[in-house]
Every structure is written in structure tokens, then in C-alpha cells.
C-alpha positions as CSV (number, residue, x, y, z in Angstrom):
1,X,48.1,9.3,-24.2
2,X,45.2,11.6,-23.2
3,X,41.7,10.3,-23.9
4,X,39.3,12.5,-25.7
5,X,35.9,13.0,-24.1
6,X,33.0,11.9,-26.3
7,X,30.4,14.6,-26.3
8,X,26.9,13.8,-25.3
9,X,24.7,14.5,-28.3
10,X,21.4,15.9,-27.2
11,X,18.9,18.3,-28.6
12,X,18.8,21.6,-26.6
13,X,15.5,20.7,-24.8
14,X,17.0,17.4,-23.7
15,X,20.2,19.2,-22.4
16,X,17.9,21.5,-20.3
17,X,16.4,18.4,-18.7
18,X,19.8,17.1,-17.8
19,X,20.9,20.5,-16.5
20,X,18.4,20.4,-13.6
21,X,19.8,19.8,-10.1
22,X,17.6,16.7,-9.9
23,X,16.3,15.8,-13.4
24,X,12.6,15.3,-13.2
25,X,9.6,15.4,-15.3
26,X,7.6,18.6,-15.7
27,X,4.6,19.5,-13.5
28,X,2.4,19.1,-16.6
29,X,3.7,15.5,-17.0
30,X,3.0,14.7,-13.3
31,X,-0.4,16.3,-13.7
32,X,-1.1,14.0,-16.7
33,X,-0.1,11.0,-14.6
34,X,-2.2,12.1,-11.6
35,X,-5.2,12.5,-13.8
36,X,-4.7,9.0,-15.1
37,X,-4.4,7.6,-11.6
38,X,-7.6,9.5,-10.6
39,X,-9.5,8.0,-13.5
40,X,-8.2,4.5,-12.4
41,X,-9.3,5.2,-8.9
42,X,-12.8,6.3,-10.0
43,X,-13.1,3.2,-12.3
44,X,-12.4,1.0,-9.3
45,X,-14.4,2.9,-6.7
46,X,-11.4,3.9,-4.6
47,X,-11.1,6.7,-2.2
48,X,-7.3,6.6,-1.8
49,X,-4.3,5.1,-3.6
50,X,-1.2,3.6,-1.9
51,X,1.9,3.6,-4.0
52,X,4.9,1.5,-2.7
53,X,8.5,0.7,-3.2
54,X,10.1,-1.9,-0.9
55,X,13.9,-2.6,-0.9
56,X,14.3,-0.9,-4.3
57,X,11.6,-3.1,-5.8
58,X,8.8,-1.2,-7.5
59,X,9.1,2.0,-9.4
60,X,5.7,3.5,-9.0
61,X,6.6,6.1,-6.3
62,X,9.1,7.6,-8.8
63,X,6.6,7.7,-11.6
64,X,4.0,9.4,-9.3
65,X,6.3,11.7,-7.3
66,X,9.8,11.9,-8.7
67,X,11.3,10.2,-5.6
68,X,13.4,7.2,-6.7
69,X,12.2,5.0,-3.8
70,X,15.2,3.4,-2.1
71,X,14.6,1.1,0.8
72,X,11.0,1.7,1.7
73,X,8.6,4.4,0.6
74,X,4.8,4.6,1.0
75,X,2.9,7.3,-0.9
76,X,-0.7,8.2,-0.3
77,X,-2.4,9.7,-3.3
78,X,-5.8,11.2,-3.7
79,X,-6.7,13.6,-6.5
80,X,-6.8,17.2,-5.4
81,X,-5.0,16.6,-2.1
82,X,-1.4,17.0,-1.1
83,X,0.4,13.7,-1.4
84,X,1.8,12.1,1.8
85,X,5.0,10.0,1.8
86,X,7.0,8.1,4.3
87,X,10.6,7.1,3.5
88,X,13.3,5.1,5.2
89,X,16.3,5.7,6.2
90,X,16.9,8.9,8.2
91,X,19.8,9.8,5.8
92,X,17.3,9.6,2.8
93,X,14.8,11.9,4.5
94,X,16.4,15.3,3.9
95,X,16.9,14.5,0.2
96,X,13.3,13.2,-0.1
97,X,12.0,16.5,1.4
98,X,14.1,18.5,-1.0
99,X,13.2,16.5,-4.1
100,X,9.5,16.3,-3.2
101,X,8.8,19.7,-1.7
102,X,5.3,19.5,-3.2
103,X,4.5,16.7,-0.8
104,X,4.1,16.0,2.9
105,X,7.3,13.9,3.5
106,X,8.0,12.0,6.7
107,X,10.8,9.8,7.9
108,X,9.4,6.4,8.5
109,X,11.4,5.8,11.7
110,X,11.3,2.1,10.9
111,X,7.6,2.1,11.4
112,X,6.6,3.6,8.1
113,X,3.8,1.0,7.5
114,X,2.1,2.0,10.8
115,X,2.5,5.7,10.1
116,X,0.9,5.1,6.7
117,X,-2.0,3.2,8.2
118,X,-2.5,6.0,10.7
119,X,-2.5,8.6,7.9
120,X,-5.0,6.7,5.8
121,X,-7.3,6.3,8.9
122,X,-6.9,10.0,9.6
123,X,-8.0,10.8,6.1
124,X,-11.0,8.5,6.4
125,X,-9.9,5.9,3.9
126,X,-12.1,2.9,3.3
127,X,-11.3,1.4,-0.1
128,X,-7.6,1.7,-1.1
129,X,-5.9,0.8,-4.3
130,X,-2.4,-0.6,-4.0
131,X,0.4,-0.3,-6.6
132,X,3.8,-1.8,-5.9
133,X,5.3,-4.6,-3.8
134,X,3.7,-5.1,-0.4
135,X,5.0,-8.3,1.3
136,X,2.2,-10.6,2.5
137,X,2.6,-9.8,6.3
138,X,2.5,-6.1,5.5
139,X,-0.5,-6.6,3.2
140,X,-2.4,-8.4,5.8
141,X,-1.7,-5.7,8.4
142,X,-3.0,-3.0,6.0
143,X,-5.9,-5.2,5.1
144,X,-7.1,-5.3,8.7
145,X,-8.1,-1.6,8.3
146,X,-9.1,-1.1,4.7
147,X,-10.5,-2.9,1.7
148,X,-7.6,-3.3,-0.7
149,X,-7.6,-3.5,-4.5
150,X,-4.4,-4.5,-6.3
151,X,-3.8,-2.2,-9.3
152,X,-0.4,-3.4,-10.5
153,X,-1.6,-4.6,-13.9
154,X,-3.5,-1.4,-14.5
155,X,-0.4,0.6,-13.5
156,X,1.7,-1.4,-16.1
157,X,-0.9,-0.6,-18.7
158,X,-0.7,3.1,-17.9
159,X,3.1,3.0,-18.3
160,X,3.0,1.2,-21.7
161,X,1.8,4.3,-23.6
162,X,4.6,6.9,-23.4
163,X,4.0,10.6,-23.5
164,X,6.2,12.9,-25.6
165,X,8.1,13.8,-22.4
166,X,8.7,10.2,-21.5
167,X,10.1,9.6,-25.0
168,X,12.5,12.5,-24.5
169,X,13.8,10.7,-21.4
170,X,14.3,7.5,-23.4
171,X,16.3,9.6,-25.9
172,X,18.5,10.9,-23.1
173,X,19.0,7.3,-21.9
174,X,19.9,6.2,-25.4
175,X,22.4,9.0,-25.7
176,X,24.0,8.1,-22.4
177,X,24.2,4.5,-23.4
178,X,25.7,5.4,-26.8
179,X,28.3,7.6,-25.1
180,X,29.3,4.8,-22.7
């Protein structure tokens, strides 16, 4: 007996999102998020923001850049400047460059933390906000060079209020769940 495929019921604008090669939020949505991060930085007197995922823990790099953060990703954010990102493994690097062409993307070469520290020093960073998991040993290594401010709770508060576009993505997720 041949099984009948169940159609995915989506509004046309949601179908357009799913039709992208790599479904991602609009530039306007990322700009909204970056403004929110800039305001958070200003409130905390920060000159740079470090956004991290480590061993698939922490989703902030994806929220800020569109990169889903696999093994290890360090993103340096500063309003008005091109973002910098280091990713591990070498096989992830080409896709990260393709998906994040708007950024300066580097292969971490298994020394991504040191590369990130070097980049922050090159940029003249002093007081750096941190969003995402940074194991104690790595935190201490970064802390040797910069004054760090943890912003995880503030990040979660930013994520709690959804934009219209984020609600569209939740609708897509619900439709996929219903279909399965």
C-alpha cells in the first residue's frame, strides 16, 4: 500500500522562508537583535560582546548571526563593526563562511579561544560582555586580558519577547511537528 504524503500547511510567507537554501531570519530581524545587544552593551558599559557556543551548548551565536554553532564558535560583536567568528572543525568552516558571508569567519584551528583573545586585543577591547557557555578554565584565560561581564540572564530576557518574524518561525515549527 502506497502511503500518501501529508502536505505541509503553511501560509505563503512561511513557505518562502522554508524555500531558502539556508532558512534564516531577515536582515531587518538581525538588525533589531543587534540594536538590542547594542543597548545591552551600553547599559553595562561594554566595548565588545563575546557570544559563544561550546559543544552544541548555547544558542546565542545562531540568534546573533544565523550560524547554528556546532562544536565551538566564538563571535565578537560590536555595533557598527563587522562581526568576527571562529568555528571548529575544518569541515564546518566552508559552510560557516557561506552562511555568514556578512561576517569575518575563521577556522579556529583548535586554538579558537586564543584567536578570539588576539582579535579582541587587536580591537582594543577592555570591558567585554559574555553570552553563552564558557568553561571555567577558558573563562579564566579570557579574564586575564579583559574585564568580563556575564550577560546570560539579560540575553534570556531579550529572547522572551518574540518579534513577528520569530512567531512565524514558531508557526513553521508547529506545522512541521503537526506533519510528523
